[in-house]
C-alpha positions in Angstrom: 0.0 0.0 0.0 1.3 3.5 -0.9 1.8 5.7 2.1 -0.3 8.8 1.4 0.4 11.2 4.2 4.1 12.3 4.7 3.3 14.3 7.9 0.3 15.8 9.6 1.4 19.2 8.5 1.4 18.7 4.7 -0.4 16.8 2.0 1.7 14.3 0.0 1.6 13.6 -3.8 0.1 10.2 -3.1 -2.5 11.6 -0.8 -3.5 14.4 -3.2 -4.3 12.1 -6.1 -5.6 9.3 -3.8 -2.9 6.9 -5.2 -3.7 4.0 -2.8 -7.3 3.9 -3.9 -6.3 4.0 -7.6 -3.7 1.2 -7.3 -5.9 -1.0 -5.3 -8.8 -0.8 -7.8 -7.5 -3.5 -10.2 -8.9 -6.9 -9.0 -8.7 -9.6 -11.8 -11.1 -12.6 -11.5 -8.5 -14.9 -13.1 -6.5 -17.2 -10.8 -3.1 -15.6 -10.1 -1.4 -19.0 -10.9 -2.3 -18.4 -14.6 0.0 -15.3 -14.6 -0.3 -14.6 -18.3 -4.1 -14.4 -18.2 -4.1 -12.7 -14.8 -1.8 -9.9 -16.0 -3.8 -9.5 -19.3 -7.0 -9.1 -17.3 -5.4 -6.6 -15.0 -4.3 -4.6 -18.2 -7.9 -4.9 -19.5 -9.2 -3.4 -16.3 -6.6 -0.6 -16.3 -7.6 0.3 -19.9 -11.2 0.6 -19.1 -10.6 2.6 -15.9 -8.4 5.0 -17.9 -11.2 5.2 -20.6 -13.8 6.0 -17.9 -11.5 8.7 -16.4 -10.9 10.3 -19.8 -14.7 10.2 -20.5 -15.4 11.9 -17.2 -13.0 14.8 -18.1 -14.4 15.1 -21.6 -17.9 15.3 -20.2 -16.9 17.7 -17.4 -15.1 20.1 -19.9 -18.1 20.0 -22.2 -20.5 20.7 -19.3 -18.4 23.7 -18.0 -18.0 25.0 -21.6 -21.9 24.9 -22.0 -22.4 26.7 -18.8 -20.0 29.5 -19.7 -21.1 29.9 -23.3 -24.8 30.0 -22.3 -24.2 32.9 -19.9 -22.0 34.7 -22.5 -18.9 34.4 -20.3 -15.2 34.1 -21.3 -15.2 32.5 -24.7 -11.5 32.1 -24.5 -12.0 29.6 -21.6 -14.7 27.9 -23.5 -12.2 27.4 -26.3 -9.6 26.0 -23.9 -12.1 23.5 -22.4 -13.3 22.2 -25.8 -9.8 22.0 -27.3 -8.9 19.9 -24.3 -12.0 17.8 -24.6 -11.2 17.1 -28.3 -7.7 16.2 -27.5 -8.8 13.8 -24.7 -11.3 12.2 -27.1 -8.4 11.3 -29.3 -6.6 9.8 -26.3 -9.8 7.8 -25.6 -9.6 6.5 -29.2 -5.9 5.6 -28.8 -6.6 3.8 -25.5 -8.9 1.5 -27.3 -6.4 0.9 -30.1 -3.7 0.0 -27.5 -6.1 -2.4 -25.8 -6.7 -4.2 -29.1 -3.0 -4.4 -29.9 -1.7 -5.5 -26.4 -4.5 -7.8 -25.1 -3.9 -11.3 -26.5 -7.2 -12.8 -27.8 -6.6 -16.2 -26.2 -6.1 -14.6 -22.8 -9.2 -12.4 -23.2 -11.4 -15.3 -24.1 -10.2 -17.1 -21.0 -11.2 -14.4 -18.5 -14.2 -13.3 -20.5 -16.1 -16.3 -19.2 -15.7 -14.9 -15.6 -17.3 -11.6 -16.3 -20.8 -13.0 -16.0 -23.1 -10.1 -17.1 -20.5 -7.2 -16.8 -20.3 -5.3 -20.0 -19.1 -1.8 -21.2 -22.5 -1.4 -22.7 -23.6 -0.6 -19.1 -21.4 2.5 -18.9 -23.4 5.7 -18.4 -20.4 7.8 -19.5 -19.9 5.8 -22.7 -23.6 6.3 -23.6 -23.1 10.1 -23.0 -20.2 10.1 -25.4 -22.4 8.3 -28.1 -25.0 11.1 -27.6 -22.3 13.7 -28.2 -21.4 12.0 -31.5 -25.0 11.8 -32.7 -25.8 15.4 -31.7 -28.2 14.3 -29.0 -26.3 15.6 -26.0 -27.8 18.7 -24.3 -24.4 20.4 -23.6 -23.4 20.0 -27.3 -26.7 21.5 -28.3 -26.1 24.5 -25.9 -22.7 25.2 -27.4 -23.9 24.9 -31.0 -26.8 27.3 -30.4 -24.5 29.9 -28.9 -22.1 29.5 -31.7 -24.8 30.0 -34.4 -26.0 33.1 -32.6 -22.6 34.6 -32.4 -21.7 33.7 -36.0 -24.8 35.4 -37.3 -23.3 38.7 -36.0 -20.1 38.2 -38.0 -21.8 39.1 -41.3 -21.1 42.8 -40.8 -17.3 42.2 -40.4 -15.3 43.0 -43.6 -14.1 40.0 -45.6 -10.4 39.2 -44.9 -10.6 40.6 -41.4 -10.8 38.1 -38.4 -11.6 39.6 -35.1 -10.8 37.9 -31.7 -14.4 37.0 -31.3 -14.5 35.4 -34.7 -11.3 33.5 -34.1 -12.6 32.1 -30.8 -15.9 31.1 -32.4 -14.2 29.3 -35.3 -11.8 27.5 -32.9 -14.7 26.4 -30.7 -16.5 25.1 -33.7 -13.4 23.3 -34.9 -12.8 21.8 -31.5 -16.4 20.5 -31.3 -16.1 19.0 -34.7 -12.9 17.2 -33.8 -14.5 16.0 -30.5 -17.5 14.6 -32.4 -15.5 12.9 -35.1 -13.0 11.4 -32.6 -15.9 9.7 -30.8 -17.3 8.5 -34.2 -14.0 6.8 -35.2 -13.8 5.3 -31.7 -17.2 3.7 -32.3 -15.9 2.3 -35.7 -12.7 1.0 -34.2 -14.7 -0.6 -31.3 -16.8 -2.5 -33.8 -13.7 -3.9 -35.6 -12.1 -4.8 -32.3 -15.2 -6.6 -31.0 -15.4 -8.5 -34.3 -11.8 -9.6 -33.8 -12.2 -10.7 -30.2 -15.6 -12.4 -30.2 -16.5 -12.8 -33.9 -20.2 -13.7 -34.0 -20.6 -14.5 -30.2 -23.0 -12.6 -28.1 -21.9 -9.8 -25.8 -21.3 -10.4 -22.1 -24.2 -8.0 -21.4 -26.6 -10.3 -23.4 -26.5 -8.1 -26.5 -26.1 -9.5 -30.1 -22.4 -8.4 -29.9 -21.1 -7.0 -33.2 -24.6 -6.9 -34.7 -25.8 -4.8 -31.8 -23.0 -2.3 -32.2 -23.7 -2.1 -36.0 -27.4 -1.5 -35.4 -26.6 1.4 -33.0 -24.1 2.8 -35.6 -26.6 2.5 -38.4 -29.3 4.2 -36.3 -27.1 7.3 -36.0 -26.5 7.4 -39.8 -23.4 5.2 -40.3 -22.1 1.7 -40.5 -22.9 -1.4 -42.5 -26.2 -3.3 -42.5 -26.2 -5.6 -39.5 -27.8 -8.3 -41.7 -24.4 -8.5 -43.5 -22.4 -9.4 -40.4 -22.6 -13.2 -40.8 -21.6 -13.0 -44.5 -18.5 -10.8 -43.9 -15.5 -12.8 -45.1 -13.6 -11.8 -41.8 -15.5 -14.5 -39.9 -14.2 -17.3 -42.2 -10.7 -15.8 -42.7 -10.0 -14.9 -39.0 -8.6 -11.5 -40.2 -10.4 -8.4 -39.0 -8.2 -5.7 -40.6 -11.3 -4.8 -42.6 -14.7 -5.6 -41.3 -18.1 -4.7 -42.9 -16.4 -2.0 -45.0 -14.6 -0.5 -42.0 -10.8 -0.7 -42.4 -8.4 -0.3 -39.4 -6.0 1.5 -41.7 -8.6 4.0 -42.9 -9.8 4.6 -39.3 -6.3 5.3 -38.2 -5.8 7.7 -41.1 -8.9 9.6 -39.9 -7.4 9.7 -36.4 -4.1 11.2 -37.8 -6.1 13.9 -39.6 -8.0 14.7 -36.4 -4.7 14.8 -34.4 -3.3 17.4 -36.8 -6.5 19.5 -36.6 -6.5 19.5 -32.8 -2.7 20.2 -32.8 -3.4 23.4 -34.8 -5.8 24.5 -32.0 -3.1 24.5 -29.4 -1.8 27.9 -28.2 1.6 27.5 -30.0 -0.3 27.3 -33.4 -2.8 30.0 -32.7 -1.3 32.3 -35.4 -1.5 29.6 -38.0 -5.2 29.0 -37.2 -5.8 32.8 -37.6 -4.4 32.6 -41.1 -6.5 29.6 -41.8 -9.7 31.4 -40.7 -8.7 34.4 -42.8 -8.4 32.3 -45.9 -11.6 30.5 -45.1 -13.5 33.8 -44.8 -12.1 35.0 -48.1 -13.4 32.0 -50.0 
């Protein structure tokens, strides 16, 4: 156990971040004697805990951005919050990618039988992220309404001139777009990963597995027809680099583009974004 309090007079690093609680929260169900499976399950738990933490910060930043923008306060802070949320959404995507690469399928299938009904489909935060990607989240709607209202006032500004208010609004719109698209590509990757790990099996939460994920994606305007799942050649070949028209390579290419877009929103690149917006206005 990590010692959290150095002395009664000051707070320690471990105490401040509640390190003991964090490090004692990984409790694999696999027998420790099967060390390979046990360690893989521990990694599986860590990945999901990190994903939940990232999701909590994304949702918090979006919530606070919506509160500020709805009361017409400090658009610069709104910009900072949403740029961070967009960047974290890409980390969320990368976390899933790492899980797929570093969690051996044979070990996963061994401890999966111990999960009983536990499933990520139960995650309230993941459902909120899905609502952001489909445009159904109230905080996203609040930000979009405020943006549209402010952008309506820009029609009187001469072409080729970008004011601070305009730059902030464009940056907020761009950050919101990156955030939404990062969650969408995470959904696509999750479908391909699930197909790789469980193929046509049912989900641990009792869902239809891959078919269930495709149905949800299709309901929000994307993805393949769930009826085509059983006919996909991936099930017979055992290779899931491409599944139901979704390619891991193409999904990763989208992620690289989004990473570059969010990088240009960082303070060090602010001038470049100003030039970009000036050119966009002139078109």
